[in-house]
MITI-9820 format. One record per residue (C-alpha): residue in one letter; residue number from 1; z, x, y. Coordinates in nm, 3 decimals, always signed. Each point is the difference from the previous one (the first is absolute). Example, Ala and Ser with C-alpha at 12.3 -4.5 7.8 and 13.67 -1.06 7.14 Angstrom:
<sites>
 resn resi       z       x       y
    a    1  +0.780  +1.230  -0.450
    s    2  -0.066  +0.137  +0.344
</sites>
This chain:
<sites>
 resn resi       z       x       y
    x    1  +0.311  -0.959  +3.652
    x    2  -0.254  -0.213  -0.190
    x    3  -0.306  +0.182  -0.127
    x    4  -0.348  -0.144  -0.040
    x    5  +0.031  +0.050  -0.377
    x    6  +0.333  -0.176  -0.026
    x    7  -0.112  -0.288  +0.219
    x    8  -0.319  -0.050  -0.203
    x    9  +0.193  -0.001  -0.328
    x   10  +0.265  -0.239  +0.129
    x   11  -0.275  -0.228  +0.135
    x   12  -0.172  +0.013  -0.342
    x   13  -0.324  +0.136  +0.144
    x   14  -0.253  +0.191  -0.209
    x   15  +0.123  +0.356  +0.050
    x   16  -0.224  +0.305  +0.036
    x   17  +0.125  +0.358  -0.015
    x   18  -0.179  +0.333  -0.033
    x   19  +0.096  +0.355  -0.087
    x   20  -0.036  +0.338  +0.168
    x   21  +0.115  +0.344  -0.111
    x   22  +0.204  +0.223  +0.232
    x   23  -0.159  +0.332  +0.100
    x   24  +0.033  +0.314  -0.204
    x   25  +0.098  +0.206  +0.300
    x   26  +0.143  -0.049  +0.347
    x   27  -0.283  -0.191  +0.169
    x   28  +0.013  -0.378  -0.060
    x   29  -0.308  -0.085  +0.209
    x   30  -0.234  -0.087  -0.287
    x   31  +0.261  -0.234  -0.149
    x   32  +0.049  -0.164  +0.340
    x   33  -0.377  -0.037  +0.047
    x   34  -0.039  -0.168  -0.340
    x   35  +0.302  -0.227  +0.047
    x   36  -0.113  -0.096  +0.351
    x   37  -0.311  -0.158  -0.151
    x   38  +0.230  -0.236  -0.190
    x   39  +0.173  -0.138  +0.309
    x   40  -0.021  -0.380  +0.006
    x   41  -0.172  +0.016  -0.341
    x   42  +0.313  +0.027  -0.214
    x   43  +0.364  -0.103  +0.020
    x   44  +0.126  +0.349  -0.078
    x   45  -0.115  +0.349  -0.094
    x   46  +0.169  +0.169  -0.297
    x   47  +0.076  +0.369  +0.038
    x   48  +0.033  +0.168  -0.338
    x   49  +0.296  +0.218  -0.100
    x   50  -0.122  +0.288  -0.213
    x   51  -0.244  -0.217  -0.194
    x   52  -0.096  +0.160  -0.334
    x   53  +0.273  +0.257  +0.081
    x   54  -0.234  +0.172  +0.244
    x   55  +0.177  +0.156  +0.299
    x   56  -0.079  -0.157  +0.338
    x   57  +0.179  -0.072  +0.328
    x   58  +0.311  -0.215  -0.023
    x   59  -0.083  -0.370  -0.024
    x   60  +0.274  -0.076  +0.253
    x   61  -0.132  +0.253  +0.252
    x   62  -0.361  -0.115  -0.048
    x   63  +0.103  -0.366  +0.029
    x   64  +0.182  +0.074  +0.323
    x   65  -0.317  +0.157  +0.139
    x   66  -0.192  -0.318  -0.087
    x   67  +0.266  -0.216  +0.161
    x   68  -0.025  +0.210  +0.318
    x   69  -0.374  -0.078  -0.002
    x   70  +0.056  -0.376  -0.024
    x   71  -0.077  -0.026  -0.373
    x   72  +0.242  -0.186  -0.225
    x   73  +0.102  +0.227  -0.289
    x   74  +0.149  -0.062  -0.342
    x   75  +0.168  +0.324  -0.100
    x   76  +0.022  +0.076  -0.370
    x   77  +0.309  +0.164  -0.147
    x   78  -0.001  +0.166  -0.342
    x   79  +0.318  +0.087  -0.188
    x   80  -0.151  +0.313  -0.152
    x   81  +0.084  +0.243  +0.282
    x   82  +0.339  -0.114  +0.134
    x   83  +0.350  -0.048  -0.131
    x   84  +0.200  -0.306  +0.103
    x   85  +0.132  +0.177  +0.311
    x   86  -0.351  +0.091  +0.113
    x   87  -0.134  -0.347  -0.071
    x   88  +0.266  -0.163  +0.215
    x   89  -0.040  +0.255  +0.277
    x   90  -0.376  -0.054  +0.014
    x   91  +0.031  -0.379  -0.010
    x   92  +0.244  +0.006  +0.292
    x   93  -0.220  +0.246  +0.186
    x   94  -0.311  -0.213  -0.056
    x   95  +0.180  -0.306  +0.133
    x   96  +0.123  +0.189  +0.309
    x   97  -0.360  +0.108  +0.069
    x   98  -0.111  -0.364  +0.007
    x   99  -0.150  -0.029  -0.349
    x  100  +0.067  -0.333  -0.170
    x  101  -0.248  -0.050  -0.288
    x  102  +0.032  +0.213  -0.312
    x  103  -0.107  +0.021  -0.363
    x  104  +0.254  +0.118  -0.258
    x  105  -0.149  +0.217  -0.275
    x  106  +0.126  +0.208  -0.289
    x  107  -0.266  +0.267  +0.063
    x  108  -0.262  +0.176  -0.210
    x  109  +0.113  +0.282  -0.231
    x  110  +0.007  +0.346  +0.158
    x  111  -0.220  +0.150  -0.274
    x  112  -0.286  -0.226  +0.110
    x  113  -0.019  +0.160  +0.344
    x  114  -0.073  +0.325  +0.182
    x  115  +0.352  +0.145  -0.035
    x  116  +0.066  -0.043  -0.374
    x  117  +0.292  +0.247  +0.004
    x  118  +0.193  -0.199  +0.262
    x  119  +0.323  -0.162  -0.118
    x  120  -0.004  -0.380  -0.021
    x  121  +0.312  -0.187  +0.110
    x  122  -0.018  -0.369  -0.100
    x  123  +0.364  -0.075  +0.086
    x  124  -0.126  -0.359  +0.022
    x  125  -0.314  -0.187  -0.099
    x  126  -0.171  -0.286  +0.183
    x  127  +0.232  -0.283  -0.111
    x  128  +0.313  +0.189  +0.098
    x  129  -0.166  +0.112  +0.324
    x  130  -0.057  -0.366  +0.086
    x  131  +0.367  -0.071  -0.075
    x  132  +0.097  +0.288  +0.230
    x  133  -0.218  -0.139  +0.281
    x  134  +0.164  -0.341  -0.045
    x  135  +0.340  +0.168  +0.036
    x  136  -0.105  +0.187  +0.314
    x  137  -0.142  -0.321  +0.145
    x  138  +0.340  -0.156  -0.065
    x  139  +0.179  +0.277  +0.186
    x  140  +0.129  +0.198  -0.299
    x  141  -0.093  +0.334  -0.155
    x  142  -0.063  +0.090  -0.364
    x  143  +0.375  +0.018  -0.060
    x  144  +0.060  -0.342  +0.161
    x  145  +0.158  +0.162  +0.305
    x  146  -0.064  -0.169  +0.335
    x  147  -0.261  +0.165  +0.223
    x  148  +0.194  +0.065  +0.323
    x  149  -0.314  +0.021  +0.215
    x  150  -0.173  -0.320  -0.103
    x  151  -0.199  -0.157  -0.280
    x  152  -0.374  +0.040  -0.057
    x  153  -0.262  -0.274  -0.016
    x  154  -0.278  +0.142  -0.215
    x  155  -0.267  -0.232  -0.145
    x  156  -0.046  +0.149  -0.346
    x  157  -0.279  -0.052  -0.249
    x  158  -0.071  +0.134  -0.347
    x  159  -0.290  +0.092  -0.226
    x  160  -0.121  -0.185  -0.308
    x  161  -0.267  +0.070  -0.262
    x  162  -0.125  -0.329  -0.152
    x  163  -0.226  +0.194  -0.237
    x  164  +0.280  +0.161  -0.201
    x  165  -0.032  -0.082  -0.369
    x  166  +0.355  -0.127  -0.045
    x  167  +0.068  -0.343  +0.147
    x  168  +0.369  +0.053  -0.063
    x  169  +0.003  +0.314  +0.215
    x  170  -0.193  -0.170  +0.280
    x  171  +0.220  -0.310  +0.002
    x  172  +0.325  +0.196  -0.024
    x  173  -0.080  +0.251  +0.276
    x  174  -0.143  -0.265  +0.231
    x  175  +0.310  -0.220  -0.033
    x  176  +0.236  +0.295  +0.051
    x  177  -0.184  +0.106  +0.315
    x  178  +0.015  -0.352  +0.142
    x  179  +0.372  -0.023  -0.080
    x  180  +0.055  +0.339  +0.163
    x  181  -0.158  -0.105  +0.329
    x  182  -0.381  +0.044  -0.015
    x  183  -0.156  -0.227  +0.264
    x  184  -0.362  +0.062  -0.100
    x  185  -0.200  +0.181  -0.266
    x  186  -0.307  +0.220  +0.025
    x  187  -0.180  +0.047  -0.329
    x  188  -0.166  +0.302  -0.149
    x  189  -0.380  -0.006  +0.000
    x  190  -0.126  -0.321  -0.162
    x  191  -0.321  -0.001  -0.202
    x  192  +0.084  -0.274  -0.253
    x  193  +0.025  -0.321  +0.200
    x  194  +0.048  -0.216  -0.309
    x  195  +0.313  +0.204  -0.063
    x  196  +0.103  -0.043  +0.366
    x  197  -0.038  -0.377  -0.029
    x  198  +0.214  -0.001  -0.313
    x  199  +0.260  +0.218  +0.173
    x  200  +0.016  -0.235  +0.298
    x  201  +0.051  -0.308  -0.218
    x  202  +0.228  +0.161  -0.258
    x  203  +0.216  +0.231  +0.215
    x  204  -0.043  -0.028  +0.376
    x  205  +0.013  -0.380  +0.002
    x  206  +0.361  +0.020  -0.116
    x  207  +0.102  +0.173  +0.324
    x  208  -0.062  -0.094  +0.362
    x  209  -0.116  +0.349  +0.103
    x  210  -0.360  +0.076  +0.107
    x  211  -0.223  +0.232  -0.202
    x  212  -0.275  +0.203  +0.166
    x  213  -0.276  +0.104  -0.241
    x  214  -0.099  +0.365  +0.018
    x  215  -0.372  +0.037  +0.077
    x  216  -0.151  +0.349  -0.018
    x  217  -0.325  +0.098  +0.172
    x  218  -0.206  +0.191  -0.257
    x  219  -0.250  +0.238  +0.159
    x  220  -0.213  +0.092  -0.303
    x  221  -0.012  -0.004  -0.378
    x  222  +0.136  +0.356  +0.006
    x  223  +0.293  -0.118  +0.213
    x  224  +0.072  -0.286  -0.243
    x  225  -0.011  +0.231  -0.303
    x  226  +0.235  +0.245  +0.171
    x  227  +0.250  -0.280  +0.069
    x  228  -0.014  -0.118  -0.362
    x  229  +0.059  +0.357  -0.115
    x  230  +0.268  +0.109  +0.246
    x  231  +0.189  -0.305  +0.126
    x  232  +0.261  -0.134  -0.244
    x  233  -0.068  -0.361  -0.096
    x  234  -0.346  -0.018  +0.159
    x  235  -0.242  -0.215  -0.201
    x  236  -0.326  -0.027  +0.193
    x  237  -0.240  -0.183  -0.235
    x  238  -0.338  +0.137  -0.106
    x  239  -0.177  -0.291  +0.171
    x  240  +0.122  +0.112  +0.343
    x  241  -0.076  +0.366  -0.073
    x  242  -0.354  -0.097  -0.101
    x  243  -0.048  -0.199  +0.323
    x  244  +0.093  +0.309  +0.197
    x  245  -0.207  +0.231  -0.219
    x  246  -0.323  -0.196  +0.037
    x  247  +0.041  -0.100  +0.365
    x  248  -0.241  +0.153  +0.254
    x  249  +0.295  +0.034  +0.239
    x  250  +0.319  +0.034  -0.208
    x  251  +0.236  -0.009  +0.298
    x  252  -0.151  -0.327  +0.126
    x  253  +0.028  -0.139  -0.352
    x  254  +0.365  +0.105  -0.007
    x  255  +0.060  -0.191  +0.324
    x  256  -0.163  -0.309  -0.153
    x  257  +0.212  +0.028  -0.313
    x  258  +0.320  +0.031  +0.205
    x  259  -0.095  -0.303  +0.213
    x  260  -0.071  -0.204  -0.313
    x  261  +0.341  +0.096  -0.137
    x  262  +0.173  -0.098  +0.325
    x  263  -0.162  -0.345  -0.025
    x  264  +0.118  -0.040  -0.360
    x  265  +0.352  +0.113  +0.090
    x  266  +0.016  -0.248  +0.287
    x  267  -0.015  -0.283  -0.252
    x  268  +0.267  +0.152  -0.224
    x  269  +0.276  +0.152  +0.213
    x  270  +0.152  +0.023  +0.347
    x  271  -0.171  +0.312  +0.130
    x  272  -0.187  +0.323  -0.060
    x  273  +0.088  +0.366  +0.039
    x  274  -0.311  +0.211  +0.071
    x  275  -0.034  +0.365  -0.102
    x  276  -0.296  +0.212  +0.111
    x  277  +0.103  +0.363  -0.033
    x  278  -0.163  +0.210  +0.275
    x  279  -0.218  -0.297  +0.106
    x  280  +0.252  -0.231  +0.162
    x  281  -0.263  -0.054  +0.271
    x  282  -0.189  -0.222  -0.248
    x  283  +0.286  -0.245  -0.057
    x  284  -0.099  -0.220  +0.299
    x  285  -0.350  -0.027  -0.151
    x  286  +0.147  -0.112  -0.334
    x  287  +0.207  -0.267  +0.176
    x  288  -0.298  -0.116  +0.206
    x  289  -0.217  -0.031  -0.309
    x  290  +0.281  -0.192  -0.172
    x  291  +0.022  -0.229  +0.306
    x  292  +0.372  +0.055  +0.038
    x  293  +0.207  +0.077  +0.309
    x  294  +0.354  -0.024  +0.136
    x  295  +0.134  -0.200  +0.291
    x  296  +0.001  +0.216  +0.312
    x  297  +0.155  -0.236  +0.253
    x  298  +0.331  +0.193  -0.007
    x  299  +0.087  +0.366  +0.063
    x  300  +0.049  +0.237  -0.291
    x  301  +0.374  +0.025  +0.064
    x  302  +0.228  -0.241  +0.185
    x  303  +0.368  +0.028  +0.081
</sites>
């Protein structure tokens, strides 16, 4: 099965993805409503897996619900909560349920979340998770034993943070993830586009794997300050915070800022990954303002 995301990447199109959070409870309707607004606007919708170590519905279960509603999901998988047996079991289960796109993550530390006394696992981290997926796609398990009931065919991506201080760390991790099987990268939130340009020329250009710049919809100056304070690695500059602070309509200003950033990213990399926590309904407006769209002449999923 070829997904819209995979086809767009293989055809070297400008790729657009967005992110939704699973419900914190048993009713997925709000998530479905938000994701439905992204149909034919994006190539795939990321479903987070315990982002910031906050407990929510399983990414695999939530992604399956989206798939049942005709929305192409990208399920995230974090290594924090599963040992190597659980990781393999969930990957096989996700594939059997029809999920194909996924993002391999190490996972945020447990102490950052709402269950700080929970026990972290971290049998693997993101690079070794990618290697495991490559094995499963090749018909073998973690121990190199043949899978008697068939190989998988998961289209795996990875995360990257171009704004890390150490170029050595960025270059090393990026190369290892490519070597381990990453087919695309979604970046953390980008606010320094000079740094992104340098990353693209210095690191990404050495590998034929697309990078999608993370664009975050800021709703107010208070929202931006909270992110700087609470999200590891966030570096929203004072100039953007001041724009939001002095705007008559901060949310509208945030939409403008996000659209401007999408336009900048379009000249630097192969796609964008849009994040608008609790306001995913505004992502289409950001894309419209940025004058960007995807090809819609083919169905979301084709066999």
